[in-house]
C-alpha positions as CSV (number, residue, x, y, z in Angstrom):
1,M,-46.4,90.6,113.7
2,V,-47.2,93.9,111.9
3,R,-48.3,96.3,114.7
4,V,-50.8,98.8,113.2
5,G,-52.0,102.1,114.5
6,L,-55.4,103.3,113.4
7,I,-56.4,106.9,112.7
8,G,-60.2,107.2,112.8
9,A,-62.6,104.7,114.5
10,G,-65.7,105.4,112.5
11,I,-67.4,103.1,110.0
12,M,-64.3,102.7,107.8
13,G,-61.7,102.5,110.5
14,S,-63.6,100.1,112.7
15,G,-64.3,97.9,109.7
16,H,-60.6,97.7,108.8
17,A,-59.7,97.0,112.5
18,R,-62.1,94.0,112.5
19,Y,-60.8,92.7,109.2
20,I,-57.2,92.9,110.4
21,T,-58.1,91.3,113.7
22,N,-60.2,88.5,112.2
23,F,-58.4,87.7,108.9
24,T,-54.7,88.7,109.1
25,P,-52.8,86.4,111.5
26,N,-49.7,88.5,111.0
27,G,-51.3,91.8,111.8
28,Q,-52.7,93.5,114.9
29,V,-54.3,96.8,115.6
30,V,-52.6,97.9,118.8
31,A,-53.2,101.7,118.8
32,I,-56.2,103.9,117.9
33,S,-56.7,107.7,117.5
34,D,-60.1,109.3,117.3
35,V,-61.8,112.4,118.5
36,S,-64.4,110.3,120.3
37,E,-63.3,108.4,123.4
38,D,-66.5,106.3,123.3
39,R,-65.7,105.1,119.8
40,M,-62.1,104.2,120.8
41,N,-63.2,102.4,123.9
42,S,-65.9,100.5,122.1
43,L,-63.6,99.3,119.3
44,A,-60.7,98.5,121.7
45,A,-63.1,96.4,123.8
46,E,-64.3,94.6,120.7
47,I,-61.0,93.6,119.1
48,G,-59.0,93.1,122.3
49,T,-55.5,94.0,121.0
50,V,-55.4,97.7,121.6
51,K,-52.7,98.9,124.0
52,F,-52.7,102.7,123.4
53,M,-55.4,105.2,122.6
54,T,-55.2,109.0,122.0
55,K,-57.1,111.8,120.5
56,D,-53.9,113.2,119.0
57,P,-53.0,111.4,115.7
58,Q,-49.4,112.7,116.0
59,E,-48.9,110.4,118.9
60,I,-49.8,107.4,116.7
61,F,-47.3,108.3,114.0
62,N,-44.6,109.0,116.7
63,H,-45.2,105.8,118.6
64,P,-42.0,103.7,118.6
65,D,-43.8,100.3,118.9
66,L,-45.8,100.6,115.7
67,D,-44.8,99.3,112.2
68,A,-47.6,100.8,110.1
69,V,-50.5,103.3,110.2
70,L,-53.9,103.0,108.6
71,I,-55.6,106.4,107.9
72,A,-59.4,106.3,108.0
73,S,-60.0,109.8,109.1
74,P,-62.5,112.2,107.3
75,D,-61.5,113.1,103.7
76,Q,-60.5,116.6,104.5
77,L,-57.8,115.4,107.0
78,H,-56.1,112.9,104.7
79,A,-53.5,115.2,103.4
80,E,-52.5,116.4,106.9
81,H,-52.3,112.8,108.1
82,I,-50.3,111.6,105.1
83,R,-47.8,114.3,105.8
84,L,-47.5,113.1,109.4
85,G,-46.9,109.6,107.9
86,I,-44.1,110.9,105.7
87,K,-42.4,112.4,108.8
88,S,-42.8,109.2,110.8
89,G,-41.1,106.9,108.2
90,K,-43.8,104.2,108.8
91,A,-45.7,102.2,106.2
92,V,-49.1,103.8,105.6
93,L,-52.4,102.8,104.0
94,C,-54.7,105.8,103.5
95,E,-58.3,105.6,102.5
96,K,-59.3,107.5,99.3
97,P,-59.2,110.3,98.3
98,M,-55.6,111.4,98.6
99,G,-56.8,115.1,98.8
100,I,-60.1,116.9,98.6
101,T,-58.7,119.3,95.8
102,I,-56.6,118.4,92.9
103,E,-53.9,120.9,94.1
104,E,-53.7,119.2,97.4
105,A,-53.5,115.7,95.8
106,R,-50.7,116.8,93.5
107,A,-48.7,118.4,96.3
108,V,-49.1,115.3,98.5
109,A,-48.2,112.9,95.7
110,K,-45.0,114.9,95.0
111,E,-44.1,114.7,98.7
112,I,-44.7,110.9,98.8
113,E,-42.6,110.5,95.6
114,E,-39.7,112.4,97.1
115,H,-39.9,110.5,100.4
116,Q,-40.0,107.1,98.8
117,E,-37.1,107.9,96.5
118,K,-35.1,109.0,99.6
119,V,-35.8,105.9,101.6
120,G,-35.6,103.6,98.5
121,K,-38.8,101.7,99.0
122,K,-42.6,101.9,98.7
123,L,-44.2,103.0,102.0
124,F,-47.6,104.3,100.9
125,S,-50.7,102.5,99.6
126,F,-54.3,103.8,99.1
127,G,-57.7,102.3,99.8
128,F,-59.1,101.4,96.4
129,M,-60.4,98.1,97.5
130,R,-62.4,97.2,94.4
131,R,-59.1,96.0,92.9
132,F,-59.5,93.0,95.3
133,D,-63.2,92.4,94.8
134,P,-63.8,88.9,93.3
135,A,-66.3,90.3,90.7
136,F,-64.1,93.0,89.4
137,R,-61.2,90.6,89.2
138,K,-63.3,88.2,87.3
139,L,-64.5,91.0,85.0
140,R,-60.9,91.9,84.2
141,E,-60.0,88.3,83.6
142,E,-62.8,87.8,81.1
143,I,-62.0,91.0,79.3
144,N,-58.3,90.1,79.1
145,S,-59.1,86.6,77.8
146,G,-60.0,88.2,74.4
147,K,-63.0,85.8,74.0
148,Y,-65.4,88.7,73.7
149,G,-63.3,91.0,71.5
150,K,-62.2,94.5,72.6
151,P,-64.2,96.4,75.2
152,L,-66.2,99.4,73.8
153,F,-68.0,101.1,76.6
154,V,-69.0,100.6,80.3
155,Q,-72.3,101.4,81.9
156,V,-72.2,101.9,85.7
157,V,-74.7,102.4,88.5
158,A,-73.3,103.9,91.7
159,R,-76.1,104.7,94.2
160,N,-75.7,105.2,97.9
161,H,-78.8,104.4,100.0
162,E,-78.6,107.6,102.1
163,S,-75.7,110.1,102.3
164,T,-77.0,113.6,103.0
165,V,-73.6,114.9,104.0
166,V,-72.1,114.4,100.5
167,R,-71.5,117.7,98.6
168,S,-71.9,118.1,94.9
169,E,-68.2,117.6,94.1
170,G,-68.2,114.6,96.5
171,L,-70.3,112.6,94.1
172,L,-67.2,112.5,92.0
173,T,-64.3,112.9,94.5
174,N,-65.7,110.6,97.2
175,M,-68.1,108.2,95.4
176,A,-67.2,107.9,91.7
177,I,-63.5,108.2,92.5
178,H,-63.6,104.4,92.9
179,D,-64.6,104.1,89.3
180,F,-62.0,106.5,88.1
181,D,-59.5,104.1,89.7
182,I,-60.9,100.7,88.8
183,Y,-61.4,101.2,85.1
184,R,-58.0,102.9,84.7
185,W,-56.6,99.7,86.5
186,M,-58.8,97.4,84.4
187,F,-58.1,99.0,81.0
188,Q,-54.6,100.2,81.6
189,S,-55.3,103.7,80.3
190,D,-55.6,107.2,81.8
191,W,-58.6,109.5,81.7
192,K,-58.9,111.9,78.8
193,S,-62.2,113.8,79.4
194,V,-65.3,113.9,81.6
195,Q,-68.7,115.5,80.9
196,T,-71.3,115.9,83.6
197,F,-75.1,116.3,83.4
198,Y,-77.8,116.9,86.1
199,P,-81.2,115.1,85.9
200,P,-84.1,116.5,87.9
201,H,-83.1,117.2,91.5
202,H,-83.7,114.4,94.2
203,V,-86.3,115.6,96.8
204,A,-84.3,114.1,99.6
205,T,-81.1,116.1,98.8
206,P,-80.4,119.7,100.0
207,E,-81.3,122.2,97.3
208,K,-77.7,123.3,96.5
209,I,-76.4,119.7,96.0
210,G,-76.3,118.2,92.5
211,D,-77.8,114.8,93.2
212,P,-78.2,112.7,91.1
213,L,-75.4,113.2,88.7
214,I,-74.7,111.5,85.3
215,F,-71.3,111.7,83.7
216,V,-69.6,110.4,80.5
217,A,-65.9,109.8,80.8
218,T,-63.4,108.8,78.1
219,L,-60.2,106.9,78.5
220,E,-57.2,107.6,76.3
221,N,-57.7,104.2,74.7
222,G,-61.2,105.2,73.6
223,V,-63.2,103.2,76.0
224,I,-66.2,105.3,77.3
225,L,-67.7,105.1,80.8
226,V,-71.3,106.2,81.3
227,E,-72.3,106.4,84.9
228,D,-75.1,107.6,87.2
229,V,-74.2,108.6,90.7
230,M,-76.7,109.1,93.5
231,A,-75.9,110.0,97.1
232,N,-79.5,109.4,98.2
233,G,-80.7,106.5,96.1
234,S,-83.4,105.4,98.7
235,A,-83.4,101.8,97.4
236,G,-80.3,100.3,99.0
237,Y,-76.6,100.4,98.2
238,D,-76.7,99.8,94.4
239,T,-73.6,99.2,92.4
240,R,-73.9,97.5,89.0
241,V,-71.6,97.3,86.0
242,E,-71.9,96.2,82.4
243,V,-68.9,96.1,80.0
244,V,-70.0,96.0,76.4
245,C,-67.5,94.3,74.1
246,E,-67.5,93.4,70.4
247,K,-68.7,89.8,70.9
248,G,-70.5,89.9,74.2
249,N,-71.3,91.7,77.4
250,I,-70.0,91.1,80.9
251,A,-72.2,92.3,83.8
252,I,-71.6,92.6,87.6
253,G,-74.9,92.5,89.5
254,I,-76.0,94.1,92.7
255,H,-74.9,91.1,94.7
256,G,-71.5,90.8,93.0
257,D,-72.4,88.0,90.7
258,V,-70.9,88.1,87.2
259,A,-73.1,87.3,84.2
260,I,-71.8,86.6,80.6
261,R,-74.1,87.7,77.8
262,T,-73.6,86.5,74.2
263,L,-75.9,85.5,71.4
264,E,-75.5,81.9,72.4
265,N,-75.9,82.4,76.1
266,F,-77.6,85.3,77.9
267,E,-77.1,85.1,81.7
268,V,-79.0,87.2,84.2
269,N,-77.8,88.5,87.5
270,K,-79.5,87.3,90.7
271,G,-81.8,89.3,92.9
272,G,-82.3,89.4,96.7
273,K,-82.3,91.7,99.7
274,M,-80.3,95.0,99.1
275,S,-77.3,96.0,101.2
276,I,-77.5,99.5,102.7
277,N,-73.8,100.4,102.7
278,W,-70.5,99.7,101.1
279,M,-68.9,97.9,104.0
280,D,-71.4,95.0,103.7
281,K,-71.3,94.9,99.9
282,F,-67.5,95.0,99.5
283,E,-66.6,93.1,102.7
284,T,-64.6,90.5,100.8
285,A,-62.7,93.2,98.9
286,Y,-61.8,95.0,102.1
287,I,-60.6,91.8,103.8
288,E,-58.4,90.9,100.8
289,E,-57.1,94.5,100.6
290,M,-56.1,94.4,104.3
291,K,-54.4,91.0,103.9
292,A,-52.5,92.3,100.9
293,W,-51.3,95.4,102.7
294,I,-50.3,93.6,105.9
295,N,-48.4,91.0,103.9
296,E,-46.7,93.7,101.9
297,V,-45.5,95.5,105.1
298,D,-44.5,92.1,106.7
299,S,-42.6,90.8,103.7
300,G,-41.3,93.9,102.0
301,V,-42.6,92.5,98.7
302,T,-44.7,95.0,96.8
303,N,-48.2,93.8,95.9
304,P,-48.9,95.1,92.3
305,D,-52.7,95.5,92.9
306,L,-52.4,97.8,96.0
307,A,-53.0,101.3,94.7
308,T,-50.0,103.6,94.9
309,H,-49.8,107.4,95.3
310,I,-49.7,107.6,91.5
311,D,-52.9,105.6,91.2
312,A,-54.5,107.7,93.8
313,L,-53.5,110.9,92.0
314,R,-54.8,109.6,88.7
315,A,-58.1,108.9,90.3
316,N,-58.2,112.4,91.8
317,E,-57.4,113.8,88.4
318,G,-60.2,111.8,86.7
319,A,-62.6,113.2,89.3
320,E,-61.3,116.7,88.8
321,L,-62.0,116.5,85.0
322,G,-65.6,116.0,86.0
323,V,-65.7,118.6,88.8
324,S,-64.4,121.2,86.3
325,T,-67.4,120.7,84.0
326,M,-70.1,120.8,86.7
327,G,-72.7,123.4,85.7
328,K,-75.9,124.8,87.2
329,I,-77.9,122.4,89.4
330,N,-81.4,121.8,88.2
């Protein structure tokens, strides 16, 4: 049994705790750290396996009866908690991003690299769950089949329903960072350049926040990503993808259904009630990610789809290419 300590009992952390409890027979969340006693007590009562709670995350990392730690704290605390994980020697899965600045991400990645070289094994994974989403895995399978020729460009919609706390840079470093990871993973190529553009300002967003944002990103292999990002989309949690290839297009709809579009057969994506957050939309992906991580810790066999510190750094670097081109907000 992999005994897990959880840092952060908010939306992300509590969701992960439920997925481990309900879907990983070889994993248990036995310790929680959060600034809110109410959140800890509520989650502990729900999952029924928690034996230790504390407001001090250091006590989680130092606890002798834990095998692994899941970091789901606010973004600005990730680097601090990763460093506690390094000192503890425990296996760690940290939610994205690795750091809130590129300098912080590079420093932390270097420390992880040195730590893992010293102990001789992988101990750190990062929460880029779309690698485990059935639709994205199907999309990669279809592209790699070669049936539709080489991919040319990708069009992506990434719109939160409501997220007034996201800052301008966060549209890239918190939201679109998933896309900087998944298309690098899918096309096996690093990011070369990013250009950003501001449409008219959204009335629901604070004046100094650049929402919505459009960006054009280019991979080193020439594939181009065109994406619109909205923190306050007001029409549900909307994530859509279309990869345009030489001989056809492959689209992921709002509800995770994959449609193949060629001259001979043009499929459409299904409609229906919108989700309002990512936990609902990507529940299967989160569950499969937790199963993969717990199994990796349990068996010692590395799962090639779990994002490493290098993957997390490359996603941070892709986002930074965009942050560096952000101009005046309309």
